[in-house]
C-alpha positions in Angstrom: -15.9 -10.1 11.3 -13.0 -7.8 10.5 -12.5 -4.9 12.9 -9.4 -3.5 11.1 -9.7 0.1 10.0 -8.9 -1.1 6.4 -9.5 -4.3 4.6 -6.7 -6.8 4.2 -6.6 -6.2 0.5 -6.2 -2.4 1.1 -3.4 -3.1 3.6 -1.6 -5.4 1.1 -2.1 -2.7 -1.6 -0.7 -0.1 0.7 2.4 -2.2 1.4 2.8 -2.8 -2.3 2.8 1.0 -3.0 5.2 1.9 -0.1 8.0 4.1 -1.1 8.8 5.3 2.3 12.3 4.8 3.7 12.8 3.5 7.2 14.5 6.6 8.3 11.6 8.9 7.6 9.4 9.4 10.6 11.7 7.5 12.9 13.4 10.5 14.5 13.3 10.4 18.3 12.5 6.7 18.4 14.6 4.3 20.4 16.4 1.3 19.0 15.1 -2.2 19.8 17.8 -4.7 20.2 18.5 -8.2 21.5 20.8 -8.1 24.5 23.7 -10.6 24.9 21.6 -12.3 27.5 18.8 -12.9 25.0 16.4 -10.3 26.2 14.7 -7.6 24.0 15.7 -4.1 25.2 15.3 -0.6 24.0 16.3 3.0 24.7 19.4 4.5 26.2 18.6 2.9 29.5 18.3 -0.6 28.0 14.7 -1.0 29.1 13.6 -4.7 29.0 10.6 -5.5 27.0 7.8 -7.0 29.1 7.3 -10.7 28.4 3.5 -10.3 27.9 3.5 -7.0 26.0 2.3 -6.9 22.4 4.1 -4.9 19.7 2.6 -3.9 16.3 4.8 -3.5 13.2 4.2 -0.5 11.0 3.9 -2.3 7.6 4.9 1.0 5.8 8.3 0.9 7.6 9.5 -2.6 6.4 12.8 -1.9 4.7 15.8 -3.6 3.2 19.2 -2.2 2.2 22.7 -1.9 3.3 24.8 -0.5 6.2 28.5 0.2 6.0 30.5 -0.9 9.1 34.1 -0.2 9.9 36.2 -3.3 9.1 37.7 -3.3 12.6 34.2 -3.9 14.0 34.1 -0.9 16.2 32.4 2.5 16.0 29.3 3.8 14.3 28.1 2.9 10.8 29.9 4.7 8.0 26.8 4.8 5.9 23.3 3.4 5.4 21.1 3.0 2.3 17.6 1.6 3.0 14.4 1.3 0.9 10.9 0.2 1.5 10.3 -3.5 0.7 8.3 -2.6 -2.4 10.8 -0.2 -3.9 13.4 -1.2 -6.4 16.2 -3.0 -4.7 19.5 -1.3 -3.9 22.3 -2.5 -6.1 25.4 -3.1 -3.9 27.9 -2.3 -6.6 26.3 1.2 -6.9 26.7 2.1 -3.2 29.0 4.9 -2.3 32.6 4.0 -1.6 33.3 3.8 2.2 37.1 3.5 1.8 39.4 0.7 2.7 38.3 0.7 6.3 34.6 0.1 5.6 32.5 -2.7 4.3 28.8 -2.8 3.2 26.5 -5.5 4.7 22.9 -6.3 4.0 20.5 -4.8 6.5 16.7 -4.9 7.3 14.6 -2.8 9.5 11.1 -1.9 10.7 9.3 0.3 13.2 7.2 -1.1 16.0 4.8 0.3 18.5 3.9 -1.2 21.9 0.2 -1.8 22.1 -0.2 -3.4 25.5 1.6 -3.4 28.8 3.5 -0.7 30.6 5.2 0.6 27.5 2.0 1.1 25.5 2.5 3.9 23.0 6.3 3.5 22.9 7.7 3.5 19.4 11.0 1.7 18.5 13.1 1.1 15.4 14.6 -2.4 14.8 17.5 -2.8 12.4 19.6 -5.9 11.9 22.5 -6.8 9.7 23.5 -10.1 11.4 22.7 -13.5 9.9 20.2 -14.2 12.7 18.5 -10.8 12.3 18.2 -11.1 8.5 16.8 -14.7 8.9 14.3 -13.5 11.6 13.1 -10.7 9.3 12.7 -13.1 6.5 10.8 -15.5 8.8 8.5 -12.6 9.8 7.7 -11.7 6.2 7.0 -15.3 5.4 4.6 -15.6 8.4 2.8 -12.5 7.3 2.5 -13.8 3.7 1.2 -17.2 5.0 -1.4 -15.4 7.2 -2.8 -13.5 4.2 -2.8 -16.7 2.1 -4.8 -18.6 4.7 -7.3 -15.8 5.5 -7.0 -12.7 3.3 -9.9 -11.1 5.1 -8.2 -10.6 8.5 
């Protein structure tokens, strides 16, 4: 029995038609990040994610693109270009020039909502441009794909 508000095929179809950028609708959301100690934290106060809490990914927010970082490794990003996973890919050579002190790097992102635990209802944005973050995002997409291959009705 499927208790989802839409069928799996409708969900897959919605993902395929997504043209939304990650930045739209994410205003006011905290960033989810992995601390140096290996704990997931979010918000300006670095609130630690509860071990047993569950977080749902907004499939319409899955995005890939680029972020421009200062070459010296400090400071805020110099630019960001993100697109939904079903949009045409961004061509790196067509990105705006960020000058001699900036460099574009591949980035991924998604929005999540806590659905159980003390942070229920909290929305966060996760973005990553590190090798581990890109690999984790890829692993997540592969797991979703495998789930739908095994049982497209869930």
